C-alpha positions, 0 to 999 in steps of 0.5 A: 500500500502507498504511504501518505506522507505528512510533509511539504510540497513546493510548489503545491499541487494546486499551484501546479494545476493553476498554471496547467488547467487553462491549457487543457481543451476541456477547461471551462474557465475564462481568462481569469486565473483559476481559483482552485480548492481540493474537493475529493478524489482517491488513490490507486496503488502501483504494484511496484511501489514506485509511482504515486497515483492520485485521481484528484477532484478540484473545484474552480471558483473563478467563473460565474459558476464553480466547476469541478474537474477530475485530474488524474496525476502520477508522481515519479522520482524521475522523468517519464521517458517520452511523456514531456507533453504530459508533464504537469510540473515538478515539485520538491517533496519534503520526504521523497525529494524531487517529484515529476507530476504527470497527467495520469491519462498518459502514464501507462502505470495509472491507466493499467491500475484504473483498468484493474479498478474497473475489472474489480482486481484492485480497490480505490484507496483513501486520498489522505489515509494510508492503507484505507479504502475509499468507501465513496468510490463505486465501481460497476462492470458488466464486461468479462475478461481483461481489457486491452492494456494499450490505449490511444489518448485523445483530449477534447472539449468533453474530456479524455478518451482512452481507446484500445486497439479493438475500439473500446473506449474508456472516457474520463469525465474531466468537467464533472456533473452530478449524476445518480448511481443508476444501473449500467446502460444496456450491454451494447453501450456502457460496460463499466463505470467508476463513480465518486463524490466531491465537495461543493463550495457550499460544503455539501457533497455530491457525486457523479461519474468519473470514468465510463467504459464503452464497447467498441463504437459506442463512446 
């Protein structure tokens, strides 16, 4: 299990995201600098214990209406080869030293563990407590057999799509919308889903879909 260190980060994660979020095609804010607050999320464990994996939810209050964003991040002790385009920024960790933070959708370790989560092979972990499950993260899967490990990544105004060579698509909702936890759609449509909760600026909580897996041709 990943160990959550109580220490300092310079710059902080929110400071990195303040600069990075406006460069994303799915960012909904205006010309003003984002005003971010941590609102929820979960972690996944790297089986090798080398890469930190966090699915963070942040709210941006810079516009007329607050927007919640899902930001998968990976934290590494050295640069990830071939992933300069996915670098969010670098930080100095008070215990681990220099850390390179990447958009987790472009990091094979994060994608593999998200796939394992949907397939029920791993559990989501609490964002702030070591060795504790994230009880508000729910997973539904109507598919049998392992998903393809290779994905092509596409960012657009609606979010991020990870498409397998066989055409199945795992879509991450980046600008989150509240929605109930209902049953999966018919077998010809969604075949897997990860939902979770986050805190609204008024202190109340809501929940919605973080990621949805679609069969080939249905995303």
